[in-house]
C-alpha positions in Angstrom: 27.5 -81.2 112.3 24.5 -78.5 111.7 21.2 -79.3 112.8 18.0 -77.2 112.3 15.3 -78.1 114.6 11.6 -77.2 114.1 10.0 -77.4 117.5 7.1 -75.4 119.0 7.5 -76.2 122.7 10.2 -74.0 124.7 10.6 -76.8 126.9 11.3 -79.5 124.2 13.7 -76.7 122.7 15.8 -76.5 125.9 15.7 -80.4 126.0 17.0 -80.8 122.5 19.6 -78.1 123.3 20.9 -80.1 126.5 20.7 -83.4 124.6 22.6 -82.4 121.6 25.0 -80.2 123.6 28.6 -80.8 122.0 31.5 -79.1 120.5 30.7 -81.0 117.4 27.2 -79.9 117.0 25.5 -76.6 116.0 22.0 -76.3 116.6 19.5 -73.7 114.9 15.8 -73.5 116.2 13.5 -72.7 113.3 11.6 -70.5 115.7 10.7 -66.8 115.7 9.6 -65.4 118.7 7.8 -62.3 116.8 5.5 -64.5 114.7 2.1 -64.7 115.5 2.3 -62.4 118.7 3.6 -65.3 120.9 6.2 -66.7 118.5 6.0 -69.8 116.2 7.9 -72.1 114.3 9.2 -70.7 110.8 6.7 -71.2 107.9 7.6 -74.6 106.0 8.8 -72.3 102.9 11.3 -70.7 105.1 12.3 -74.1 106.7 12.8 -75.5 103.0 15.1 -72.7 102.0 17.2 -72.8 105.1 17.5 -76.4 105.3 20.2 -76.4 102.5 22.7 -75.2 105.0 22.1 -77.6 107.6 23.5 -81.5 107.7 20.2 -82.6 109.4 16.8 -81.1 110.0 14.6 -82.5 112.9 10.9 -81.9 112.6 8.3 -81.9 115.3 5.1 -83.1 113.7 2.6 -81.0 115.4 3.2 -77.2 116.0 -0.1 -76.0 118.0 -2.7 -77.3 119.9 -5.1 -77.9 117.0 -2.2 -80.1 115.3 -1.5 -81.9 118.5 -5.5 -82.9 118.1 -5.0 -84.0 114.7 -1.8 -85.9 115.5 -3.5 -87.9 118.2 -6.4 -88.9 115.6 -3.7 -89.9 113.2 -2.2 -92.5 115.6 -5.5 -94.5 115.0 -5.1 -94.6 111.2 -3.2 -97.6 109.4 -0.6 -96.7 106.8 -3.0 -97.5 103.8 -5.5 -94.8 105.2 -2.6 -92.3 105.7 -1.4 -93.0 102.2 -5.0 -92.7 100.8 -5.4 -89.6 102.5 -2.0 -88.2 101.9 -2.8 -84.6 100.5 -5.4 -84.1 103.6 -3.0 -85.5 106.1 -0.1 -83.3 104.7 -2.2 -80.1 105.5 -3.0 -80.9 109.0 0.5 -81.1 110.5 3.1 -78.3 110.3 5.9 -81.1 110.1 4.2 -83.0 107.2 3.4 -79.5 105.3 7.1 -78.8 105.8 8.4 -82.1 104.3 5.7 -81.5 101.3 7.3 -78.3 100.5 10.7 -79.4 101.0 10.2 -82.3 98.7 8.6 -80.3 96.0 9.6 -77.5 93.8 6.2 -76.2 93.3 7.0 -73.5 95.8 9.8 -71.9 94.1 12.2 -73.9 96.0 14.3 -76.6 94.5 13.2 -80.0 95.8 15.4 -81.4 98.9 16.8 -84.8 99.6 14.5 -85.3 102.8 16.4 -88.5 103.7 18.6 -86.5 106.1 15.5 -85.2 107.7 14.1 -86.8 111.1 10.8 -86.8 112.7 10.8 -86.1 116.5 7.4 -86.3 117.9 5.3 -87.2 121.0 3.0 -89.1 118.3 5.0 -92.0 117.0 3.3 -95.1 115.2 4.6 -97.5 112.9 1.9 -96.3 110.3 3.2 -92.9 110.7 6.8 -93.9 110.5 6.0 -95.9 107.3 4.3 -93.1 105.7 6.9 -90.6 106.3 9.5 -93.1 104.9 7.4 -94.3 101.8 6.3 -90.5 100.8 9.4 -88.6 101.6 12.2 -91.1 102.6 13.0 -89.5 106.0 15.7 -91.1 108.1 13.4 -92.1 111.0 10.6 -91.1 113.2 11.6 -91.0 116.8 9.6 -90.3 120.0 10.8 -86.9 121.3 11.2 -88.1 124.8 11.8 -92.1 124.8 14.1 -92.1 121.9 16.5 -89.4 122.9 19.5 -91.8 123.4 19.1 -92.9 119.9 19.0 -89.5 118.6 22.2 -88.7 120.7 23.9 -91.9 119.2 23.1 -90.8 115.7 23.7 -87.1 115.7 26.4 -86.7 118.6 28.4 -89.9 119.2 28.2 -91.4 116.0 27.4 -88.7 113.3 28.8 -90.8 110.5 25.9 -93.2 111.0 23.6 -90.5 110.9 22.4 -91.1 107.5 21.1 -94.9 108.1 17.6 -95.3 108.0 
């Protein structure tokens, strides 16, 4: 299984590499050390273009300190509020911008099936999970630290079930 991972924090990239270490798994990080002077996650358009070559895409929601603040604020919103503010919410977080680009053909990229995409975040809530599932059909929203056993089971130990919502 080939997995593309969009994660900004170096410690989480190492953790994913260790967690998903298997002869059956090939990992690519959507990270460029030359971007922004300090390195950064690839732009959403590049992730969407490159995603076709992968079986799964793992997306962190927030890719910098400003987005971390926005993600924390989103934890307080209910699903209806997230849906009502969908276009604004999409612009606030790199992971959601990427899903919006991938699911649309507006950026010169053929729309992708985002049901094979998974959100891994420190900001998991039922409203965020429901919003992402309804809007883009993502496979799941998992907490990047506490749900690691579930991720391992879905992606490494039992990859045939990796498409299950």
